[in-house]
N, C-alpha and C positions, 0 to 999 in steps of 0.2 A: 236123423236120414238124409239130411243134406249134410251134414259133416263126412257121412260113407262114401256119399256122392262126390263130395268134392276130391277126396280120398282117390275115388277111383278114377276121378277124369285127371287127378296128376298122374298116377301110375301109368294110364293110357297115353298120356303124352309125351312120359320119360321114356317108356317102352317103345314107342312109336321110333322117337328119333336113336334110340338105342340102337334098334336092331338095324337100321340103314349102318350108324358107323360101326357096329361089330361088323358087319358083310365087307368093308372096307379096309379092315385089319387084317380079315382071315382069307378073303380071298385076292386071288392074283387079278393084278390091274384090267386083265385082260378078257377077265371071266367074271367084270363088275355086272355086264348089259345082263347074263341068266342068270346070274347069281341074285340079281335085284327083280328079275321075272317070279324067279321061283318064290322068292318072300314075298312078293303082292299076292302072287296064287296062295299060298301058305296061310296068308294074312285074311284072304276073302274066302277060303274054305273053314279055317277057324272062324269067322263070324258068322258065317252060315249054321257050323253046328251050335257054336254056342248061343245063335237065336233059336234054333230047335231045343238046346236041353235049357234055357231060359223060359219058354212057352210050358215045358212040361214042367220045370220044377216051380213057377210061378202058382200053380196050382196046390202046390203042396206045401209052400214057406211063402212068409211074406219078402215083400219087397225090401226091406233093412237086411232081412237073414241073405236073399242073395247079393245085395252089393258088399254085404260082408264078408261071403264066399267070395266073391270075384275079387277084391283086394286080396285074400289069403292067395288065393290063386298067383296073383300078380307079384306078390313077394316071394312064392317059391320059384317062379318065374327068372327073378332077379337071383336069388340063390342058384340056382341053376347055370346063368350067364355069368356070375363074378366069377370063377374061376378059370373061365376059359381064356387060352392065352392067345396073345395077338402074336401078328408074325413083326421081327423086329422094322422101326421105322429105317429107311436106309438114309433119309436125309436128316442130318441133327439140325435141330430148329432152334433157337433161344428159347427158355423158358421162363413165359410171360405170367402172368398174374391174370386170375378170371376176370378182373376189370379192365386189362388192356386187351386181353380176346374180347370180349365183351365190346370195348370203345371201336377196335378195330373192324370187329363185325357190323356195327352200325355203319360206320365208317364206307365199309363197303358196298352197304346195301343204299345207302345216302348216295350213291357213284352212278347206280343201275337204277334207272326207271322202271325196266321191266320186274325187276325184282321186289320194287314196291308195289307195284300192281297187283303183283301174285300176293306179296305179304297182305296188300287191304284184302282182296276176294278170301284168302284163306280164311281171314278173322271174320270178315263178312257170313262167310260159308258154317264156319262155326258158332257163331253168333246166332244163326238161323237152326243148326242141327242139333244143336245140346237141348235145347224147349222141346223138342221135338222127342229125343232121345228119353228125357225127364218124365213128360206128360203122354207120352206114348200109353203105357199101362193103365192109369186112371182114365185115359179119354176110352182105352177097348172095355172095363167094365162101368165104368159109368154115364156114357155118352152113347155106344153102340151097343150097350148091354150084352156083351160080350165073355166070353173065359179066356181060358188059358190058350185056346187054342185059335182064337180071335187075335189074342195079342201076338202071339207066335205066328200068324198068316202078315197082320201088320209088318212086324221084324223083317220079316223075308221078302215081301215086296217093297220095303224101303232099299234092302240092300240090293235084290235084283235090279231094280228102276236105277240104282247108282251105278253097278259095273253096266247096265244097258246105256246108260248117258254117258259113262265115258268112254265106252267103247265107238258110240257114236260121235263123239267131239275128235276123239284118235283118228 
């Protein structure tokens, strides 16, 4: 189960970053704010639908089976994105290796203290959120003696609370 959770987390990280990268390649630069707003909205709607489906699925399947199903769905989404053609780049960039790009990214990051703070807060947020996601189902079942409905309501409360707080901070 831990390996399925690790694979699922890896696919989510890759998928989240890929979604925003794909948008910059297929949408004109003046339409990027609108495209990113739609992408964010679709992500939240998908999250809510997934939480509802997860609450219903957990009553009929084990957590291991659900994580496996989610990993398969991520792979299907990757195969759907793979053939997507992007607009040609107008500027010709020199071809760099992965390690040069990585070093250049860290150099850029080190120059901007705001980005470092955002990175640290993002790491801390993920560090706090990941155990909650992994332990929510056992918490719903063993601590508050609930079933699938309780798990679904807890997941929905987390997402709705996150949306509300992001609107409050905005």
